[in-house]
C-alpha positions as a printed Julia matrix, in Angstrom:
210×3 Matrix{Float64}:
  -6.91   -8.25  -57.83
  -4.59   -8.69  -54.73
  -7.27   -8.32  -51.28
  -6.07   -5.43  -48.99
  -6.84   -7.49  -45.82
  -7.61   -4.85  -42.74
  -4.92   -4.55  -39.6
  -5.24   -6.89  -37.16
  -6.4    -6.24  -33.05
  -3.6    -7.0   -30.38
  -1.24  -10.51  -31.4
   0.62  -10.9   -28.48
  -2.16  -11.51  -26.32
  -2.2   -13.04  -23.2
   0.63  -10.57  -22.22
   2.17  -11.03  -18.88
   3.83   -8.19  -17.1
   7.69   -8.37  -16.12
  10.48   -5.99  -15.22
  12.45   -3.73  -17.13
  14.77   -0.64  -16.5
  15.2     2.81  -17.46
  18.93    4.61  -16.15
  17.51    5.46  -12.82
  14.59    3.39  -12.23
  13.47   -0.83  -12.1
   9.68   -0.76  -13.23
   8.79   -4.29  -12.14
   5.17   -5.58  -11.15
   3.91   -4.39   -7.71
   3.95   -6.18   -4.31
   2.34   -6.36   -1.63
   6.2    -5.74    0.25
   5.47   -2.41   -1.22
   2.78   -1.3     0.92
   4.89    1.05    3.16
   6.38    3.21   -0.23
   2.9     3.31   -1.52
   0.9     4.21    1.78
   3.69    7.26    1.35
   2.09    9.19   -1.26
  -1.41    7.04   -0.84
  -2.1     9.31    2.03
  -1.3    12.01    0.75
  -3.87   14.68   -0.41
  -1.97   16.62   -2.89
  -1.61   12.83   -4.58
  -4.96   11.42   -4.64
  -6.5    14.05   -5.14
  -6.25   14.3    -8.96
  -6.85   10.27   -8.14
  -9.91    8.13   -8.04
  -8.38    7.35   -4.4
  -9.72    8.71   -0.75
  -7.2     9.2     1.25
  -5.92    5.61    3.22
  -4.77    4.24    6.62
  -2.24    1.8     6.49
  -4.09   -1.26    6.18
  -6.86    0.33    3.78
  -3.41    1.06    1.5
  -2.08   -2.41    1.94
  -5.33   -4.02    1.64
  -5.34   -1.9    -1.97
  -1.62   -2.72   -2.81
  -2.08   -6.54   -2.64
  -5.3    -6.35   -5.19
  -3.09   -3.85   -7.82
  -0.47   -6.5    -7.1
  -2.33   -8.92   -8.63
  -2.87   -7.1   -11.78
   0.29   -8.88  -13.55
  -2.19  -10.09  -17.08
  -3.12   -8.39  -20.05
  -6.06  -11.05  -21.54
  -9.55   -9.41  -22.37
 -10.04   -5.36  -22.35
 -10.33   -3.92  -19.27
  -7.53   -6.02  -17.75
  -5.09   -4.13  -16.15
  -0.97   -4.27  -15.3
   0.73   -2.07  -12.38
   4.67   -1.7   -12.61
   5.84   -0.49   -9.31
   8.55    2.67   -9.71
  11.58    1.29   -7.96
  14.5     3.84   -7.04
  18.17    2.31   -8.08
  21.46    2.89   -7.16
  22.75    3.89   -3.56
  19.68    4.42   -1.96
  18.72    1.14   -1.67
  17.83   -0.58    1.38
  20.76   -2.15    3.32
  18.46   -5.11    4.26
  17.37   -6.41    0.72
  19.07   -4.28   -1.66
  15.29   -3.1    -2.59
  15.09    0.96   -3.6
  12.33    2.68   -2.26
   9.19    2.99   -4.84
   8.44    6.34   -5.6
   5.4     5.71   -7.8
   3.69    3.62   -9.44
   2.65    3.13  -13.51
  -0.63    1.36  -14.85
  -1.49   -0.34  -18.24
  -5.25   -1.21  -19.02
  -6.19   -2.91  -21.83
  -8.75   -0.7   -23.74
  -9.6    -2.73  -26.61
  -7.6    -6.11  -28.33
  -9.6    -5.57  -31.35
  -8.41   -2.17  -32.11
  -5.11   -2.42  -30.06
  -6.37    0.5   -27.96
  -4.44    0.79  -24.81
  -4.69    3.35  -21.57
  -1.55    4.48  -19.47
  -1.28    6.61  -15.89
   0.86    7.36  -13.47
   1.8     8.67   -9.83
   4.21    9.78   -8.46
   5.32   10.98   -4.67
   5.79   14.45   -5.0
   8.8    14.19   -3.18
  10.64   12.94   -6.84
   8.69   15.62   -8.65
  10.89   18.0   -10.9
  13.6    15.07  -11.55
  12.58   13.98  -14.94
  11.26   10.12  -13.26
   8.13   10.65  -13.81
   9.09   11.46  -18.12
  11.69    8.7   -18.02
   9.29    5.59  -16.88
   6.53    6.98  -18.82
   8.94    6.95  -22.25
  10.13    4.08  -21.32
   6.28    2.66  -20.36
   5.71    3.52  -24.05
   8.18    1.31  -25.43
   7.11   -1.71  -23.72
   3.33   -0.62  -24.86
   4.0    -0.23  -28.16
   6.7    -2.55  -29.12
   6.03   -5.84  -26.52
   2.75   -5.55  -26.48
   2.15   -3.92  -29.5
  -0.56   -1.31  -29.19
  -1.44    1.0   -32.28
  -2.83    3.96  -29.91
  -2.44    4.44  -26.85
  -4.66    7.43  -24.47
  -4.37    8.8   -21.14
  -7.29   10.17  -19.13
  -5.96   13.44  -16.85
  -7.77   16.63  -15.08
  -6.39   19.86  -17.32
  -5.72   21.61  -14.07
  -3.08   18.51  -13.3
  -0.15   20.7   -14.26
   2.41   18.08  -14.0
   0.06   15.25  -15.81
  -0.6    17.76  -18.7
   2.99   18.62  -18.7
   3.8    15.38  -19.13
   1.46   14.38  -21.72
   3.3    17.01  -23.78
   6.58   15.73  -23.11
   5.8    12.41  -24.51
   4.51   14.05  -27.28
   0.46   13.01  -26.61
  -2.24   14.96  -28.8
  -4.42   16.57  -26.83
  -7.99   15.14  -28.45
 -10.85   16.16  -26.85
 -11.4    18.47  -23.77
 -15.07   17.26  -21.94
 -16.66   20.56  -19.65
 -17.95   18.96  -16.38
 -18.5    16.03  -17.98
 -18.31   13.66  -14.87
 -18.82   14.14  -10.66
 -15.85   13.83   -9.19
 -15.1    13.87   -5.77
 -18.51   15.3    -5.37
 -17.96   18.07   -7.89
 -18.38   18.77  -11.65
 -15.06   18.73  -13.37
 -13.91   18.48  -17.11
 -11.71   15.36  -18.57
  -8.83   16.16  -20.81
  -7.86   13.14  -23.2
  -4.68   12.67  -25.01
  -3.31   10.58  -27.07
  -0.44    8.65  -29.23
  -0.49    6.79  -32.35
   2.32    4.07  -32.88
   3.72    6.15  -36.18
   4.0     8.73  -33.88
   6.5     7.06  -31.04
   9.98    7.84  -31.04
  11.96    4.8   -29.23
  14.78    5.66  -26.46
  17.32    6.07  -25.27
  16.29    9.97  -24.63
  19.24   12.46  -24.1
  18.35   14.01  -20.66
  18.2    11.2   -18.71
């Protein structure tokens, strides 16, 4: 009788971040040149309220952006990638052809052995309710499942973060857990929701409505 081998973990490592496109966005590794755009949303209380970030000055935002810009390679557990969400088209700067960075995406290698990846996102409020978050996150899932080879993808969100909860639902992610008062977040006991999606549950793009 032929032995059935167990599934293997990620076989695509090391994986290096590279730019990829959607209809309206260029998703590319974050750079120091993005500092001013990143500061525009890192300095807003309505953005950082649900993120493990403090409000930052421009210089603090620059330091943080430089640090995150160095996260471009997945090789071992807890490694991360950061992608800028650059809006392309008629809004590009005439001097360098770059569009504004309206948010960013995060990929964290939770477990290479078990092909587990965590994703996250942040979007400037001025660009919310226009489909950009869904567009970017769907493309990110394509990358995570098809190129990185994840078996399972998770997102950790506050249940009070209505836009992120709605995005998880649009992505087809299942609510797997709701932990009540499981952590002290910015001085208060806070709930945490875990959403997840398996590779076999994912339908690659394109998607109508972009």
